[in-house]
C-alpha positions in Angstrom: 0.0 0.0 0.0 1.3 3.4 -0.9 0.5 6.1 1.7 -0.6 9.5 0.3 -1.3 12.3 2.7 -3.8 14.9 1.4 -5.2 18.1 3.0 -8.4 20.1 2.4 -11.0 22.3 4.0 -13.9 20.6 5.9 -16.4 21.8 3.3 -19.0 20.4 0.9 -16.5 20.7 -2.0 -14.5 17.9 -0.6 -17.2 15.3 0.1 -16.2 13.4 -3.1 -12.9 12.5 -1.5 -14.6 11.2 1.6 -17.0 9.1 -0.5 -14.1 7.6 -2.5 -12.2 6.7 0.7 -15.4 5.2 2.3 -16.1 3.2 -0.8 -12.6 1.7 -0.7 -11.8 3.1 -4.2 -8.2 4.2 -3.3 -7.6 1.0 -1.3 -8.6 -1.1 -4.4 -5.7 0.6 -6.2 -3.3 -0.1 -3.3 -3.4 3.5 -2.1 -3.8 4.4 1.5 -5.2 8.0 1.1 -5.0 9.8 4.4 -7.3 12.8 4.4 -6.7 15.7 6.9 -9.3 18.4 7.4 -7.7 21.9 7.7 -10.3 24.4 8.9 -7.7 27.2 8.8 -7.7 26.9 5.0 -5.2 27.7 2.3 -2.5 29.6 4.2 -2.1 26.7 6.5 -2.1 24.1 3.7 0.6 26.1 1.8 2.8 25.8 5.0 2.0 22.1 5.2 3.2 21.5 1.6 6.3 23.5 2.3 7.0 21.5 5.5 6.3 18.1 3.9 3.4 17.6 6.3 1.1 16.7 3.4 1.8 15.3 -0.1 -1.2 16.8 -1.8 -3.7 19.6 -1.1 -7.1 20.6 -2.5 -6.5 24.3 -2.3 -7.6 27.8 -3.4 -6.2 28.7 -6.8 -5.1 32.2 -5.9 -3.5 31.1 -2.6 -1.3 28.4 -4.2 -0.3 30.4 -7.3 0.9 33.2 -4.9 2.8 30.7 -2.7 4.5 28.8 -5.6 5.6 32.2 -6.9 7.1 32.8 -3.4 9.0 29.5 -3.5 6.6 26.8 -2.4 8.1 23.6 -4.1 4.8 22.3 -5.4 3.0 21.9 -8.7 -0.7 22.3 -9.7 -1.7 19.1 -11.3 -5.3 19.8 -12.1 -8.3 22.1 -11.7 -10.7 20.6 -9.1 -13.6 23.1 -9.3 -13.9 25.2 -12.4 -16.7 27.5 -11.3 -15.8 30.6 -9.3 -15.9 30.5 -5.5 -18.6 32.8 -4.3 -17.3 34.7 -1.2 -20.0 36.2 1.0 -19.1 39.5 2.6 -20.3 39.2 6.2 -20.7 41.6 9.1 -22.0 41.1 12.7 -25.8 40.9 12.6 -26.1 43.8 15.1 -23.5 46.0 13.5 -24.4 49.3 11.7 -22.9 48.3 8.4 -25.6 48.1 5.7 -23.7 47.8 2.4 -20.2 46.8 1.2 -19.5 50.5 0.6 -19.7 51.0 4.5 -16.7 48.8 4.9 -14.1 51.0 3.3 -11.2 51.6 5.7 -12.6 49.0 8.1 -10.9 45.9 9.4 -11.2 42.5 7.7 -11.1 39.2 9.7 -8.8 36.7 7.9 -7.9 33.2 8.8 -4.2 33.8 8.3 -1.7 35.7 6.1 -1.9 34.5 2.5 -5.3 32.9 3.0 -8.2 33.3 0.6 -10.0 35.5 3.1 -7.1 37.9 2.9 -6.5 37.7 -0.9 -10.2 38.2 -1.6 -10.2 41.3 0.5 -7.9 42.7 -2.2 -10.1 41.6 -5.0 -13.1 43.2 -3.3 -11.2 46.5 -2.6 -10.2 46.6 -6.3 -13.9 46.1 -7.4 -15.1 48.8 -5.0 -12.4 51.2 -6.1 -10.8 51.4 -2.7 -7.1 51.9 -2.0 -5.9 48.4 -1.2 -2.8 49.8 0.6 -5.0 50.9 3.5 -6.6 47.4 4.1 -6.4 46.3 7.7 -6.5 42.7 8.9 -7.2 40.8 12.1 -6.0 37.1 12.1 -8.8 34.9 13.5 -7.6 31.4 12.3 -11.0 29.7 11.8 -14.7 30.6 11.2 -15.3 30.3 15.0 -12.6 33.0 15.5 -14.5 35.2 13.0 -17.7 34.9 14.9 -15.9 36.0 18.0 -14.0 38.9 16.3 -17.1 40.3 14.5 -19.3 40.0 17.7 -16.6 41.7 19.9 -15.9 44.3 17.2 -12.1 43.4 16.9 -12.8 43.1 13.2 -15.6 44.6 11.1 -16.2 42.2 8.2 -15.3 38.6 7.2 -15.2 37.1 3.7 -15.8 33.3 3.5 -17.5 30.9 1.1 -21.2 32.0 1.0 -22.9 28.7 1.5 -20.7 27.4 4.3 -21.4 30.7 6.2 -25.2 30.6 5.5 -26.1 28.8 8.7 -24.5 31.7 10.7 -26.6 34.1 8.7 -29.7 32.0 9.3 -29.0 32.0 13.0 -28.8 35.8 13.1 -25.0 35.8 14.0 -23.8 37.3 10.7 -25.5 39.4 8.1 -24.4 39.2 4.5 -24.0 42.6 2.8 -22.7 41.4 -0.5 -21.0 38.7 -2.6 -17.6 38.6 -4.3 -17.0 35.8 -6.8 -13.4 34.8 -7.7 -12.4 35.9 -11.2 -10.7 32.4 -11.6 -11.5 28.7 -10.9 -12.1 28.0 -7.2 -10.0 25.0 -6.3 -7.0 23.2 -7.8 -5.2 20.0 -6.8 -1.6 20.5 -5.8 1.3 18.1 -5.2 4.7 18.6 -3.5 7.5 18.4 -6.1 9.4 15.7 -4.2 6.4 13.4 -3.9 5.4 14.0 -7.6 8.8 13.2 -8.9 8.9 9.9 -7.0 5.2 8.9 -7.5 3.8 10.3 -10.7 1.8 7.1 -11.4 0.3 7.1 -7.9 -0.8 10.7 -8.4 -2.3 9.8 -11.8 -4.3 7.0 -10.1 -5.6 9.4 -7.4 -6.7 11.9 -10.0 -8.4 9.2 -12.0 -10.4 8.0 -9.0 -11.6 11.4 -7.8 -12.4 12.6 -11.4 -14.8 9.7 -11.9 -16.7 10.6 -8.7 -16.8 14.4 -9.3 -18.0 13.8 -12.9 -21.2 12.1 -11.6 -21.4 13.8 -8.2 -24.6 15.8 -8.7 -26.4 12.6 -9.9 -25.7 10.7 -6.7 -29.2 9.8 -5.3 -30.1 12.2 -2.4 -26.7 13.9 -2.5 -28.5 17.2 -1.6 -29.9 15.7 1.6 -26.6 14.0 2.5 -24.7 17.4 2.2 -27.5 19.3 4.0 -27.2 16.9 7.0 -23.4 16.8 7.0 -22.9 20.6 6.9 -26.0 21.9 8.7 -27.4 23.4 5.6 -30.9 23.9 4.2 -31.6 21.5 1.4 -32.6 24.4 -0.9 -29.3 26.1 -0.3 -27.4 22.9 -1.2 -29.5 22.5 -4.3 -28.5 26.0 -5.4 -24.9 25.3 -4.6 -25.0 22.1 -6.7 -26.4 24.0 -9.6 -23.6 26.6 -9.4 -20.7 24.2 -8.8 -18.9 23.0 -11.9 -16.4 20.2 -11.3 -13.3 19.9 -13.4 -11.3 16.9 -14.6 -8.9 19.0 -16.7 -5.4 20.5 -16.4 -4.8 24.2 -15.8 -3.9 25.4 -19.3 -1.0 27.8 -19.9 -3.5 30.5 -21.2 -5.6 30.2 -18.1 -2.5 30.2 -15.8 -1.2 33.4 -17.4 -4.6 35.1 -17.1 -4.8 34.2 -13.4 -1.3 35.3 -12.6 -1.7 38.6 -14.5 -4.9 39.3 -12.4 -3.0 38.5 -9.2 -0.2 40.8 -10.3 -2.5 43.6 -11.2 -4.3 43.3 -7.8 -0.9 43.6 -6.0 -1.4 40.1 -4.5 1.9 39.0 -6.1 4.9 41.3 -6.9 6.7 38.9 -9.3 5.6 36.3 -11.8 6.4 32.6 -12.0 6.6 30.6 -15.2 4.0 28.0 -16.3 6.6 25.2 -16.1 7.5 26.2 -12.5 3.8 26.2 -11.4 1.9 23.6 -13.3 2.6 19.9 -14.2 0.2 18.1 -16.5 0.3 14.4 -15.9 
């Protein structure tokens, strides 16, 4: 059995991996796929890839492109979710903020430096015409930390995937004042260079198994109810999410990579560019 360590956020996007593990699909190919949930998100997973704590990660596109540019020895081997990630812009339910415009020069709660929650604050600032040099951040680690920070007023707003945050809106803890979709595909699958060099065939097998499941994911009987139960969601919210989510079984093309990297550069999220060969490996 070949052990493969993989990390991802504990969100509905990653249910296909858990189904494949439970159904013994990796085991049938002699792969012991060890999944680790990372509620802190992309910044933490970038660090794990650098430290060799994980072999693979299902990770936000903007976060890993930024970190590979900054020296993370990993490669993007595939797009996992092609559709944009819809980030909700949330404030404390009892706060006085009514619109996104009210949040200029206010403090954003972020899970950590280099996380999607920080990078998307730059995307939002750009869309609103704000000066991104004046953005202020409060590191809160997880969504529970965000609840605390917004409720206490140590931060003013929090950007997180809209559907995962919906229960907090329904409970009257957060209010959503707007949405900010990513201008690029949501998630990619990334592998540490060292692991990829030694085990290209294993990585290929892993991708083959997950791609088969994501291809037919929306057709799984009662998948909406399963997801709603697992993630404390309303069935109608999950049904909307399933309609909006477009899985991918394809590589990141050079054209798409250049476009993403140029957008990140123009937003000031990266200050130098990497090459396609340094960032992407098509198996």
